[in-house]
C-alpha positions, -999 to 999 in steps of 0.1 A, spaced: -1 1 -2 12 33 -5 27 56 21 16 92 7 -14 111 13 -11 138 -10 9 147 -44 30 174 -56 30 179 -96 63 183 -119 47 218 -125 44 227 -92 73 216 -81 93 235 -98 78 268 -92 84 257 -60 119 251 -66 125 275 -90 108 303 -61 142 297 -40 164 310 -63 155 346 -55 170 340 -19 204 354 -17 232 326 -12 261 335 15 291 352 1 319 326 -15 290 301 -17 301 278 -49 275 260 -69 271 223 -61 266 197 -90 230 201 -103 217 170 -89 231 183 -51 212 217 -55 180 200 -67 181 172 -38 191 202 -14 162 219 -29 136 195 -24 151 189 16 144 225 18 112 232 5 100 195 33 119 212 60 100 245 54 68 227 52 61 238 16 61 204 4 40 186 32 57 152 45 40 116 29 34 139 -4 41 118 -35 67 134 -56 65 136 -97 78 108 -117 119 111 -128 110 117 -166 83 143 -157 105 163 -128 132 163 -157 108 175 -181 95 199 -159 134 211 -151 143 208 -183 175 183 -168 183 155 -176 167 126 -161 198 111 -144 202 147 -128 168 136 -111 176 101 -104 208 115 -89 188 135 -63 164 110 -54 189 88 -44 205 111 -25 172 123 -7 171 82 -4 203 81 17 198 111 38 161 99 48 144 123 33 122 106 6 111 69 7 99 44 -21 84 16 -34 81 -2 -67 47 4 -82 38 38 -57 64 59 -67 85 84 -45 70 105 -16 88 130 9 97 118 47 119 132 75 149 115 89 142 87 117 167 109 137 150 144 136 131 151 166 93 156 163 77 174 193 53 155 212 27 175 216 21 219 224 41 238 246 20 237 280 24 273 299 47 275 329 27 281 363 35 314 375 56 304 403 78 283 380 90 310 358 116 332 379 137 349 359 124 331 327 104 350 300 76 327 290 68 332 249 54 297 246 19 305 251 1 327 232 -27 342 261 -29 370 279 -41 384 311 -73 390 320 -88 425 305 -100 439 337 -128 448 350 -143 429 324 -135 398 342 -145 407 374 -179 423 367 -188 394 345 -185 372 372 -203 389 394 -228 397 369 -230 354 366 -236 352 399 -266 373 403 -279 352 377 -272 319 389 -297 315 418 -323 300 391 -301 276 378 -289 260 415 -325 250 419 -322 228 388 -297 200 383 -269 222 363 -268 192 333 -273 214 303 -252 194 278 -261 216 246 -253 244 269 -274 270 283 -304 282 267 -298 315 274 -264 317 260 -271 291 228 -298 323 221 -271 347 225 -248 332 206 -270 328 172 -284 362 175 -249 371 171 -240 349 143 -278 363 127 -262 400 136 -232 391 112 -251 383 84 -257 348 89 -294 336 102 -286 311 127 -313 295 152 -302 281 191 -308 249 179 -275 252 157 -254 263 187 -232 239 209 -215 255 243 -182 235 250 -158 236 276 -132 256 251 -128 254 216 -104 223 220 -138 207 237 -152 216 204 -127 201 180 -122 169 205 -165 164 198 -159 171 160 -131 148 159 -149 119 177 -180 121 157 -167 126 123 -129 115 123 -126 83 136 -89 60 145 -77 57 111 -96 85 93 -76 115 74 -78 150 84 -64 176 60 -47 206 82 -28 236 71 7 232 72 17 248 99 -13 245 120 -19 248 156 1 223 180 -25 217 206 -52 205 178 -24 189 157 -15 169 191 -52 166 196 -64 148 164 -31 126 169 -42 112 201 -77 106 185 -60 81 161 -67 105 127 -40 106 97 -28 141 92 -29 151 58 -8 186 57 -13 212 31 14 232 28 5 276 33 15 296 8 50 315 20 40 350 38 4 361 46 -11 354 15 -22 320 32 -45 295 13 -29 279 -17 -66 269 -34 -54 247 -63 -29 227 -33 -63 226 -12 -82 213 -40 -59 186 -51 -56 172 -16 -93 171 -10 -103 150 -44 -68 129 -45 -66 123 -1 -112 123 3 -99 134 41 -130 128 61 -125 167 80 -106 198 69 -97 218 97 -85 252 91 -82 288 107 -90 312 82 -88 340 103 -56 355 118 -44 318 113 -22 301 141 9 309 137 12 324 107 -11 351 114 -29 346 76 -58 360 66 -81 340 41 -99 366 18 -132 361 3 -125 346 -27 -104 321 -11 -132 310 18 -155 306 -13 -135 283 -34 -123 264 1 -160 256 8 -169 248 -24 -138 225 -27 -149 207 8 -186 203 -6 -172 186 -39 -148 166 -18 -178 155 10 -151 165 32 -162 183 66 -149 215 66 -141 226 104 -138 265 103 -120 276 131 -123 316 137 -114 318 177 -92 346 165 -120 364 144 -124 394 165 -83 398 170 -79 426 142 -51 448 151 -48 478 126 -81 496 115 -79 492 79 -86 453 85 -116 455 107 -138 476 77 -126 448 57 -128 419 72 -142 387 49 -177 371 56 -170 340 81 -159 309 64 -199 298 74 -210 328 52 -205 305 26 -227 278 38 -257 289 60 -271 257 68 -244 240 79 -240 211 59 -207 211 45 -192 240 76 -191 233 111 -175 264 130 -158 267 160 -157 296 186 -142 304 220 -139 330 244 -104 319 253 -85 342 226 -104 365 222 -115 376 264 -89 355 283 -76 317 283 -90 309 319 -129 314 303 -136 283 293 -161 289 271 -165 278 231 -192 267 210 -199 249 178 -226 260 148 -233 234 123 -267 221 109 -292 212 136 -286 173 130 -249 178 137 -256 193 170 -282 172 182 -252 144 173 -224 158 195 -246 163 224 -255 130 223 -219 119 217 -208 141 249 -230 120 272 -195 100 272 -172 128 275 -176 156 294 -214 161 300 -213 198 302 -200 230 305 -195 252 340 -225 269 345 -214 298 361 -189 307 333 -217 301 307 -235 327 322 -204 355 329 -198 350 289 -239 356 288 -235 388 307 -205 401 284 -225 389 256 -262 404 264 -244 440 283 -220 450 259 -191 443 282 -177 420 256 -170 444 226 -153 469 256 -131 440 271 -123 428 231 -114 464 223 -88 461 256 -74 428 244 -69 446 208 -51 474 223 -28 457 246 -20 428 216 -14 457 193 9 475 215 30 444 224 31 429 186 49 464 177 71 465 209 83 426 196 86 434 157 109 462 164 127 447 192 133 413 169 141 434 139 165 452 160 185 422 179 182 399 151 181 418 119 187 384 99 158 365 109 123 369 84 85 375 91 57 397 81 40 416 106 3 400 109 -27 428 107 -43 404 137 -39 374 158 -16 369 189 14 356 167 46 360 149 59 331 123 94 341 118 121 321 100 153 320 120 181 331 97 188 299 87 195 282 125 182 251 137 146 263 161 148 232 181 182 245 188 171 279 198 142 269 218 170 242 240 193 274 240 169 302 250 158 274 279 193 285 291 194 323 282 163 331 299 133 333 273 111 297 267 99 299 231 84 267 206 102 257 178 88 254 143 80 215 143 57 217 170 35 236 139 42 212 115 33 173 106 65 150 110 92 174 116 84 202 96 93 237 101 127 234 120 141 265 108 109 283 127 99 296 155 65 313 169 63 344 190 34 354 209 25 384 214 24 384 252 49 406 262 56 441 252 79 472 263 112 464 280 102 426 287 99 423 249 134 445 246 149 417 270 131 385 252 145 396 221 181 399 234 178 365 249 170 350 216 201 369 200 221 354 227 204 317 225 210 325 183 246 331 192 252 298 210 236 278 181 258 294 156 292 289 183 275 247 185 274 252 222 262 224 238 270 227 276 267 251 302 252 287 289 251 318 297 227 325 324 198 346 324 195 379 338 171 380 367 146 409 350 118 423 367 89 443 347 
């Protein structure tokens, strides 16, 4: 049986290889033999996630024609890649990309350190900010006032409190997507929502198409559910989604589920435009794939010119919810400690999710649901999210300036929203930078945490969780970590300076 889950055509691979030629080579760099240059180009595309792991490569003759080189050159490049562990082949099944067995794949996302364990460490592992007070306190107080009638009931609402379901439905309707309360299920955070969806539709061994890179914790959740992840490479920069790739993967791999973050994508910050959303929904519908749209970042636009040009939600192209299941949450836009999420889908899907929930968490805490409902019904949500935007915007600008000053060779595009900066670390190993960062006093997640099977080794994700002098210090410590990586250090390193914000 073939081991590949998607395919890269000869013309597509030729375009990707040609795009690498725009990158400047280092001074004094000697031109390698043609087969070696081709092998290095394909290896870099795999490590950067621009060609997914387990993607079938074109036959030698096809690629030779597309590149206008000899078949011998392609055959030698493929043989070199096989020897290095970046290509596997089987007679009759072709050749597909891989990563070497010794290339470490992080087992899970980077959990935040508890505050008491931080010490002098600057923790950039978690893309979450402190609560936007006084709105958290006011919401909890408002919830306590509304609690007494519910305290006289069993407190078990598997679909969510009726008042909150109605409020969430009204919010979608106000955005131009008519929605009934029967289309809403309240969950314990977005993770709870996606876990329920994966168990209902995914099943062990089912294929799930995911953006590459994607959100680390969701990737791990899907792995632990037994899914076979099919990565779909993002386009470079903030243009985001390559719709030709998506259509090809959905057609060829026929995944049961596709998971996308179209609004200020985590980790790249990309924002899908209306045409990309429409085409993605059409492709999913044609393939019979359930499209899960994670819009937890949708309200975190940070630049005023983006606010008025925000595209319609993905579910706006499938208002009945027959193809698109939307996941929302209070955890990113408001506070990570507010574990309230929701699903918008067709009523029959919601009923199935609710029925399956009896074997999971039964329901979501009533008090937190009341708090979110208070925020929605009083206008407190909009004011709290505006505080969140202002803080994230200030932190983003401070972090961008600090990284550009301390690490001018690192490459990134500044996103217009969200909470994360996706950085190509100047040719250095992201895993080694993360390791050395722990020793210089800054904790960062390496790129492979956001890929499938070890891609994105040359990247880091930097969240907008610190600003001002702390952002300056974080960049300084990252620069120290980079110097250690460049020097080949493996043992004792610089001690982090004690830093008080």
